[in-house]
N, C-alpha and C positions, 0 to 999 in steps of 0.2 A: 668507971672497972680497969679499962685499959691502962690508966695512968698508973693505979696503984699494981695492977701486975707487972708492968713493965720498967716501971719506976723512971717514966720518961714525965716529959713537961706536958701539960695541955695542948701548947703550939706544936709540938712533936708530934702528937697524936692526929691532929686536925689536917697537919700535912700529910701524914701517911693517907689518909680517909681521902683527902683531895686527889693525892695521887692515883688510887685503888678505882676511885670513881670515874676519873678522867681514861683508865684503862678500861672502864665496864665491868670489872671485876665485883663493884659493891654499888647499891642503890641506896640514899637518902631518903627518907620520909619525915619531915617536919612533923615535930612532937612525938615520934613514934622509935626514930635511932635509925641506924644504919644497917643493912641489909645483904646478905650474898645476892648479887645478881643471878637470874635467871639465866642456865646456858643456851648458850647462841644457837640458833636452827642454822641450818644451810648457810654455807660460806655464800654471801653476795656475789653476782657476776662483776669481775673487772669492770671497773668505770670506762669507758670508751672516748677519749678525748681527742680522737684522731681530727675532727671535724676543726679542732681549734688553730692546727696549722694553716690552714687554709683563710680562716677569718683574721687572724693575727697577722697574715703577711699580705692579704689581699689591700691595695690601694685604690684610691677612686682615680678613675680616670683623669690623664694632666698632671697627677702629683710626679713633678721631677725630682724629688729628692725624698727616697722612704724614708719613713721614720725608722731608726734601729735602739733600742735600748739594750746596751753593752754596760754593764757594772763591773765587767772582771776586773779594771784598771783600778777603781774605787776597793774594790773589796779586797785586792792586794795588800791594801794599807789598813783596811778595818777591822778582819777577820784575826782572831786571835789565835796564834801558834801552838801546835800542840805543846805538852808539858816537855819539857826540856829541851826545847828549841828557842835559840837565841834570837831577838826579834830587832831585825836591822832594815825592816821594810814599814815601820809603823808611822803612822803620822800624827801622832799625839804623844804628849809629855810622860814617861812613868810614873806610876802612883806615887814613887817616892817624891817628883819632883812636883805635885799637883797640891795645889792649898788647899787640903781637904779639911783642915779644921778651922780654918776661914770660910771655907764655902760653907760649913755646918753651921756656922757663928752666923753667917750672913743670911742663911736661908730659914733659920730660928729667930732670927730678928725681923725679917721680911715678912714671916707668916703670921708674926705679931701686929704690925702695923695695920692701922684703922683704915677698911676698905681694900685691902690686899687681895682679897678674895673676890672682889666684885669686878664685874668686866672692867677691863683696863681699858685707857683712851685708843681708839685704833691705830692711829701713827705710830704710838707708843708711851710711856711714862715720859712728864717731860722734861724732869730734872735728869734721866738719861739720855734723852735725845741731848739736851745741852751739854753733858757728859761728851757724848760721842763729836758733837760738834767744835769742841774744844781740841779735842785729841787729833781731828780730821786738820785743824787748820794750822797755819803758818804765815812765813813774813809776807805772803803774796795776798794773807786774807783767808780766812775760813769759812765755813756754812754758819748760817743762822741754825737755832733747833728746828726751825719751823723748815730747815731743807731737809731733816735727817728722817729717817723712817727707820724703826725698829724691826730688827726680821728675828726669826728662828736660826741664826748661826749665817756664816760665810756661803755654804754651799745653797741654802735657802735664798739667800740675797743673792747670788750670781742667777740661779733658775730664773727669779722675777725681772732681775736685769735684761737677762738675753731673751726672756716672752715678751717683754715690753718694748724692747729696742728693735727686734728683726722679725718679720712674717715667714711663716712656713717655707721655706724652698730659698730662702735668700741665704747669700753667701755672710760668714762672719772671718774678719782677720785673727789668727791667731798667731802667738809666739810658737816657734820651733825649736826645742820640743818646749811643751807646756803641760800643764795641770791635769789629769788624766779626767777627772771630777768634772771638768769643765767640757771638754770635748763629748762626754757622756750625755751632759744636760743639751748641749747645742744639737746633737744628733737623737736626741729624743725628742728635743721639738721640732725635727725637721729641718735643721738648719745645715750648711753645707760650709763644714771648717775649710779654710784656705790658710794652709802655714805661710809664715814668713821668718827666714832663717834668722839666728841670733850667733853673736861673738861675746866675746869677754866684757864689753860695754854694752849690752843689752839687743834689742831688737835693733836689725840693721833699717835705718831710717830710708834711706835711698832706696831699697827694695820694699818696704813699706810703702812708697809713694805709687811703686809700681804695680803693688798689688790691689791698692786701690782701684787704680785706671784700669787694670786687666779685667777684675774681677766685678767692679761696678759695686763693691762692699760699701755699706753705712756704717758699721760696725767694728770697733777693734777692742779686743781683750787683751790685758798686759799683767804684769806684776814686774815692776818698777824696782821694788827693794827685795833683793835676796830672792830670786825668781825661783820658781819649783818647776823643774829639778837641778836648774844650772846653778843657782846661786848667784847670778849675775844682779848688779846693779847698774840701773840704766845712768850713762853717762850724762854728763851736765849740759851739752852742746844738744844729745838726742833728747832731751826730755823736752826742750825746745821746740825741736824739728817733728816729733811727735805729735803736738800738739797743732805744729802749724799746719803738717800734710793731713793730719785730720779734721779740723777747719777748712781749708781750701775744699777736701773731698767732701763736705757738708756731713761728717759722718760723725758718730758718740765712739769714745774713750772708757770703757769699764776698766777700773783703775782695781784691781785685785791688791789689797793691801795687808795679806795676809798674814806677813812677819814681822810687823814694825815691833810687835811687842818680843820677838825673838832675838832683840840685838845682843851680840857679845860682850864683854865687858872690856873687852881691847879694841872694840869698834870706834872708828871716827866717827864724828859728827854725822847725824844720820841726816839727808837730803830732805826736803818738805816733800809733802805729797804733791802729785800733778794736781790735785783736784785747788791746792791753795794756790798753785800759778795760772790757773786757769780764768781768763775773764771772759770767755765766750759760752760758759755754760755746757761745752763739749764733753765734760769729763763725768761720770757717772763712778763715785768712789763706793767699792766694799769696804767692809771692816767687821772683825769679827774678835768676841774674846774669846772662844773654846780654845784655840790652840795654846793659849798661853796659861790656861785655867785648866778645865777640863773637859772630855770630851761627852758631857752630860750637860755643860754649862752652854747652852744651845742659844746664844745671843748675840746678834749680830746689829749691822746699821749698814742702811743704803742713804746716799748725800746725793741730791743733786740740784741743779737751779733752773727755773724755766717749767714750761709746761711739761717736758719728761717727767717731771714729778709727780704731775698728776696721773700719767701713765703708768708710773710703780705702784704709785698708792691704789691704783686701780687694781692691778694686777695680786698684790700684796693681801687685799681685802678678799678678793675671790677666790685664793688660794688657800689662805689659812685663818681670814677672819683678823687674827690679832693672836701676839704673841702672851702667853700665859701672864699673867700680873705680879705672882710671888715670885716667878724666874726673873721678871724685871726688876723687880723690888731686891730681891737677893743680890745679883748683878750691880745694882747702884750701892748696896751696903756694902760690898765687897771693894770696890775701885775708891769707896769714900773711906775706906779703913785704914790706918797704919800698917795693916799687914801686908796691901797690896804694893806699895814701895818695897817692903822689904822681900816680899817674893817675888817681883820683878828684877832687884838686885840678886837675889840667890841664882834664879835659873839663867840669868845672864853668864855669873859664874862658872856655872855647872854646865852650860854647854858650850863654853870656851876650851873646859877643860875637857870635856868630853871631844870637841873637834881636835883637840892634838892630841889625844889618845888614839884615835882612830885614824890620824894621819902617819903619825909613829908606828901603828901597828901596818898600817899599808906599806910604809916604807921598809919595814923590817919583815914581814911575810910575804909581800907580793911586791918589789920594789921595780920590777918590769912595769907592772900595771900603774902601778904610782908614777913613774916617770912617764909613762905614756899618755895614762889615762886622764891625770890632773893635766888639764892643758893651763891653766890660771890659779892664783892662789885661792885656796877655799876660803869662802865668804864668810867674814865673822858676823851673822847672824843667821837665822833659819835653824834648821836641823839636819841638814842632809846633805851628801856629797854626790857628785854626779861623775861616774867612771867610765870612760871609754876603753871598749875591750878590743884586744887584737882583730885584724880582719878576719872574717870568716868564723869568728866565734859563734856557737850557736845559743843565744841567749836562753830558750827555754831549756835546754838541756843541761845549762849550768844551771840555772836556779833551782832546777829539781836535782841536782848533784848535790847544791849546797842545802836543800832541806836532806837529803838523806844526811849530811855530814853533820846536822843539828843548827844550821842558820838559814832564817828567810832572809833574802833580799831580793829587791823587786829588781823584774826586766824593764829595760828601755822602751822597749816597742809601743808599748801603752801611752806614751808619754808624746809621740808624735802624730799629728794629723793626716800624714801619709806616709810614702815609704822613708824609713829615716835613713840617713847617710851612714851611720855606723850602729853596730852594736854596742849597747849601754848598760850599766848598772846603776840602780841607785841606792845608796846607802843612807839609813836613817840613824842616827845616835842619841836621839830623844826619848826612845822608847824602849830601850833595853837595860838594863838593873842598876849599872855603873861600869866603871872603867875596867872591873876585870872581864864583865861578860862583853866589853867590846872588846877587849884585845882576842879575849878565846872566840868571840864570832869571826873575827879577821883570820884566825888561825884556823879555824874551819872551814874557811872558804879557801884560804889556800888548798888545803886537802881536795874540795872539788875542782878545783882548778887543775891539780895534778891527775885527779881520776880523768879527765878528758882533755889532758895535754894543752892545757890554755898555759903560756910561758908565765913563769913568775920570777925567774931570776934576772 
């Protein structure tokens, strides 16, 4: 009757009824229909949850590193901006850059595969493990398929690796600055991040050796290629030093290789993974398909050699059992199709153009910040720029002013494990709608700077 009266589809009626049921205005009775709900009686007393402050804060005697779960740095790059706000703080490709048609086709084919909906192997679909093994490998020799575990994206892989390799309360060495999502995972696991400074050539290996010695850490987390947020690529000699220093300390290195599929088309040949150069089982490698495809293709991999692989496998099984079989099969269909190579070529070209657009806009609209803030050439890979702000700039005030001006940018503070040496902004050029939005976003950032008196000329 509602379909005929309002001339809408049955789907629309079903959704409307579901919304009314959720609000308590309508009740449904199977076989009888939908009815108006009885008026509610007295308003229930407000729920008193004050006791939870004590329960969530109390730590057992002897705990030296209280756990803290702070997702603010991650949420800054995950939350969708309000309508009309240009997104220069996102961590994923804009929908126009995502291979949606190829993904849809891959998922449709995967769903029809015999056994696709059955329980998958705990370590992952063998063919997908073999594909990741080939991708991770290099001149120094890559992993075997049996050295690879499929994970639910890169964040899941990082979480499993940190929990497997460091006990609660232990120190873990991190690049400074570094990815906020990793810091959040470490702290939520009760670990103590210890920062190691970087420069344009990556982590300072002289300070890395000092940090191992002083802290007693047995784990170092790094992003050797197009590091987030600095964009640095670990220099050749330092690559060898990282492995040597870690091996001398009896420590593991987690290599988060998040940006290898986000190389720009004007980049030189990429260095191999640290894993490919490792001959002692020092490196645990993390890789994901998500950044180069879609936020919803949460498929990644962990690679390791030796007994540590059993520890990683156990953590993975305890945490999530296994990754969805159809999702693994869809990922395998995607990377095995001709559309995959075309997609990578397209995003390489588009990211190159976007990087140049943002740099040109910065030099045009914010020349003082561009000259002082970009201490080294922008990386020909990844999707972000790291901008140092003038001394004394209030990051929080500037990001707030930028939002009022209609552009979302990421403050630098969440990227530091300790007190930052200066104020920074991270600008992403992957999540905006295109060159026009990028240029307008930088213009709006100029408006915000002018509001706060931050020098722009």
